[in-house]
N, C-alpha and C positions, 0 to 999 in steps of 0.2 A: 788169566790175568788182568789183561787189557779189559775186560769186559768186567772186572770188580770194578775198576777204577772206573767206568761209566757211570756207575750206580749213580753216586753222589751227585753229580752232573746234572743228571736226569730229574732228580729229587729237588735241586734248587727250581730247576726250568719249572716245573709242576707248580712249587710253591708261588714262583712269581706269578705263572698267569693265572692264580685265583688270586692273588693281592690285588692285580689289575682290575679281572674281573668286579670282584668285591668294591673296587672305587669305583668302576665307573657304575655301579648299582645304586651307590650314594649319590654319585650324583645324578642317576636319573630320578631316586626317590625324592631328593631336594627339590629337583624340577618339576616333579608330578605334585609338590607338597606347595610349593608356590603357587603353582596351575589352580590346586583345590580354591589356596585363600583368596585368588582374587574373582572378584562375584560381577559376573556380566553386565548387572545393572551401577556398578560403582558409577557416581556422577550424572546417574541419568534420574531424570524427575517421571512419576507417572503419575499423570490427571485422569481416576479413575471414578466411574459413576455419573457422568453428566449425559445429557442429552447435546448431543452435537451437530450444529447446523456448519459442514465445511465447507459453504461458497460455491461449491463446483454445480450447484444446480439438484446433487444427489438428495436423497430422504434423509431426514432425521436419522442418524442413530443414537439408538436407544443403550443406557446403560455403558457409555462408549470408555474407549482406553486409548489416551493419547501418551505416547513415551518420547520425551524431550531430551534431546543431549546434544552438547555444544550449540547451543543457541539455535537447533531448528528439530524438526520434528522428525523421528526418527520412523512413526510406525503410528498410525491412527485409523479405528476402527472398533468393533462390537468385539466385547470381550470375549468371544470361542475363535478370535481369530486373531487379535494383538493379546500376548499375553506378559505381565508385568514381569521383567527380569528378575532374578534372583541380584540383590542391593540395593535395586533402584528407589529414592526415598519416593514415599506414596503420597499422594493429595487427593484426598476423597472430596466429591465434587456434587455427592448426592444431592437430586432438586436442584440444581444450577444450569445452567445453559450456557455454551460456549460458542463464540462465533468469531469469524476472524477480526483482526484490528479493523476499525474504520479506515476511513480514506475522505481527507476533505483534499477535492481537485483543484477548487480555486479559495485560495486564501492568503493574508499577508501576515507572516508569523512575526513577533517583535518577540526581544529578549526575556521582556518581563511578562511574557503571558505564554512561551511556550510550555510550559507544564500544564496549562489550562486544559489545552488540547488530549496529553495523555489523559489527564483525570476523566474527562469524558468519553473513553475509549478509542480516542482519535489517533492512534499508530504511527500513519504517514499523510503528509500538506506538501500538496502542489503548491508550492509559495510563487503567486502572481506577480511578484514584484516590490519593490520597497527600495531604500538607499542601497545602492549596489553594495557598497565595502560593508555594511552592517549587515547584508543578508547572508554575504560570504563568511563573513565570522561567524555568523550564528549558526551556519550547515556545519563548518567545523567545529564549533564549539559541541554540536548535539552529536558529532559523529565520534568524537574520542572521550564523551561523557562528560565533558566539562562541566554543561546545563543537560536536567534532564526536559529532553522534549519529544519530540515525534520524529519520523526519518523524516527530513527535507529534503524536494524536490525542488531545485532552483530555478528563477529565469532570471535573477540579479537585479538590476533597474529594468523596466517598460521602455520599450523604445514606443514614440510618438510622433505625431507631427506639432505645429504652433498654431495657436498657442497649446502646452503641452499641460493634459488632463491632471496631471500629480506635478507636485514641484519636485520630485525626486526622478523623474521622468529623463530619459536623454532624449533631445527633440532631434531629429534629422529633417534636410533641406535638399540634401543633394546626394544624386544615387552612390559617391562615394561613401557618403556617410553613413546610408543604411548598409551598407556592405562591411565597414568598420565595425560599427555596435553588432552585428552579428560574429564578427572576429574576434570582438574582445570578450564578447559573453562564452563562447566557446575556449577560451582559452583561460576562462574559470570554472570551467565542466560544468556549466549549467546545462540542466535537463531539458529544457524548452526555452526560447525566445517569446516574452507575451508584449503584443503589441497592442500599444491607446487608439482609442477611437477617431483620434485626428489623424493619422497617419493616410493620404491619399492613394488611389489604385497603383499610380506609377510607382511610388515610394516600397508600396507593400510586393510589388510585382519583384521590383530587383531584391528586397529583404529574403522574399519567399527562394529565389532564385540562388542566394548565397546560402542559406540556410539547408536549402538541398544539396549544396555540393559539398558544406560539411555534418550532412547528415545529423540534423537538428530540428526536430518541431516545431511548428510557430503554432500560438494560440493567438489567439485574436478576440478582443473585444470592440466589434464592429459600430461604426458612426458614419464615417463618409463615404462607404461600400456596401452593399446588401449582400445578406448572406450567400445568394445564387453565386451571384459575382466574386466573391472570397473561393468559395467551393471550385470554382472551375480554374479561381489562379493556385489553386494548391493547398490553401489551409487545412491545417491538421485537426484542429478545434475552435469549436465555435463558443464564446463563455458568454452566460446571462442572457441567454435568447435575443440577443442584439441582431441587427442584421433582417428580421423576420419581417414580413409584409404587418401594417397595423390594420389587422384583421379584427371589425366591429362586432363581429360573432362569430361562431364555429361556422366553418364551411369546410365539411369534407373532400370536397373534389381538390378545394386548393391545400389543403392539410396534406393530403395522398403526394399530389405532384411534390409538394416542396419537400415531403420526406424521400420520396424516390430519388428525386437531384441529387440531396445532400446525403444520403446512403451510397448511393451509386458513385460518388464523389471519394468516400470514402472518411468524410467528415465526421467527429464527434462532436455531441452535446454537452456542455455543464451547464444546464439551465439556471441554477442560482434564485429557484423561486423566490426564498425568502426577504429576498431585495427587491423583487419586482414590483414596479406601479403597473397604472392604465386602470382602464375601467373592468369590469365584472366579466363585459361581454369580449373584453379582450386579451383577458387570462383564460376563459374557456376554450376559447380559440388556440390558446397557446398551449394547453391541456393537451386537447385532442391532436393538433399537430405530435405533439410528445408522446403522444400513444401510438400513433400512427409510425413516426419515426422509429419506438422500439419494436414495433409489430414487425417492421421491416428489415429487419438485424443491425437496426442501427445502435450504436453505444452510447447509451447515458451515465453520467457520472456522478454523484453530488458534490454540488460545491458550494460556497457560505457566502463568499467575500468576507469574511470577518476578519478582523484587522483593523479595514476602513469602514467607517461610521459604524452602525448601532449594533452590529450583528455579534452577538456573544461567543468568545474564542472557545472551541470544542464543544458547547452545549449547544449551538446553534447549527449543527448537524443533527443532531438528534429533532429539529423543528423542521430543516430541510427534506429528512424523511415522512414526517407527518404532512408535509404539503406533497409530495409526490404519490404518500396514498390518495389523500384529498384529490388528487388530477389523475388519480384511475389506476395506479399501478397497485398490483399487489403487495401484502409486506413482503413477501418474499422478495420481489423483484423490484422495490426501493432498495431492499439490504446486498443483494447482488450490485446495484449502482453506488452504493456506497463499498463494497468489499472486491468483488474479482473483476468488475467493468472499471471501479479506481485505478487497480492495480493494472489492468489493460490499457488506460489510458498514458500510465507513468511509466510502459514499457517495462514493468517491474515482475518478471514471471516468476520468483521468489516471494512476491507474497500475493495477498487475496482470498487464496484458499488453504486450509488445514488438511495438506497430506503430504505424505513422506518429502521429504526431501526439502521442503520450504522454510523460510524462519519461523523460529516462532513466536509471531506476533499477534496475539489471542485477548479476548475481553470474556470476561466471567460474570454472566449476568442473574440476576435473581429471579427472572420469569422469564415466559417464551417469548420471543419478539415476535413469532410469526402469528401468534396469536391476536396480538396486538402490539401494533409499531411501537406503542409509545414505553413498552416495557423495554426497549434498547438504551432508555437513560436511566434503568436501574444496576449501574455498575458497579459489581463487587470489587472486582480485581482488572489488572488492566496487566498484561506478559508480552514485553517486548522483547525479542532475540532471548527467550528465555530469563530474562530478568522482571520478577514480577515488583510492579508498582500498584501502592493504596492509596484509592484517588482519596481518600481524606485529609492523606498528609503533602501528596507532592505536589508541588508548586506553592507550599505556602508560604517560602521565604521571598518568595516573588514579588 
């Protein structure tokens, strides 16, 4: 009788166990169904079919695929290595060329012109000075998207001697003023200190000492001292070919010596060929120096000084590239100066090349810029952090 009473208890136990297993199975099916409905490419954009020059110095990738997710490049390469994930939005760029966003490494951006840089494919600008509060406000407005413009790497107001070269410069006469000028700008989170041509050697040396202590690079437009002296003092970049000897004609030995000195000191060059003057012989000597400087491993970045004077914001960089090629650079070398090497000057390792992990800043061109550098002006669209801009409409209200 005791055994008979156990039978319904065991039956109930088996029934409960089966129901629990069925419930667990239903949960598993639900989870698998949810997973199956989630596409691996959801929220991603696949750019396909283009000629990709990635800015690394590697050969062009034909019929390339580039996957962009959350404003960054997830993958880029040939179609046999990079597959379009299921569910990604596909953008066909057959017959187009894609290059990294261009860098203007010496310019002066104003709120009314910011969009014109973007329209020309310039996605990053190293701003070498303006009214300090205006520069900081514009940097913040472009960072938040309030103003459409390039990524800004600012200096604030330039530091200069007396009389100041620009009305918005901060003039310094004493060592304490030079140190305070650096500290004030570091508090504003500048990317570099810009120095004008009328600062003398004594004050420049003090300013450089303070900047080194605060780990902030210094860019100098020379006047009161020469390039060799500036290099020995520790200047990081020399702007607009200032401080060089007034070579009346090309001198290969002198050019080689100057190039060796500056490269060994770690000085970078932002030549600004668009705004230079001088006799044809002097210009030819400067071109020779730039070729020797680069051949020795020196970093050359493109800059236009646009925003001051007659240079047109944005499109002036296209002209600067033409002048670099005329100076003896290949089209690829000129493009490297405007992309990879410009980003290196900025200290921005997330920019300048189109490889996995970098920010999705790139330009879609209608023709091959390596065959003819003039084609860099044939901009179809500009992408900054994954956001697409139409050159025909951006900045129209500015």
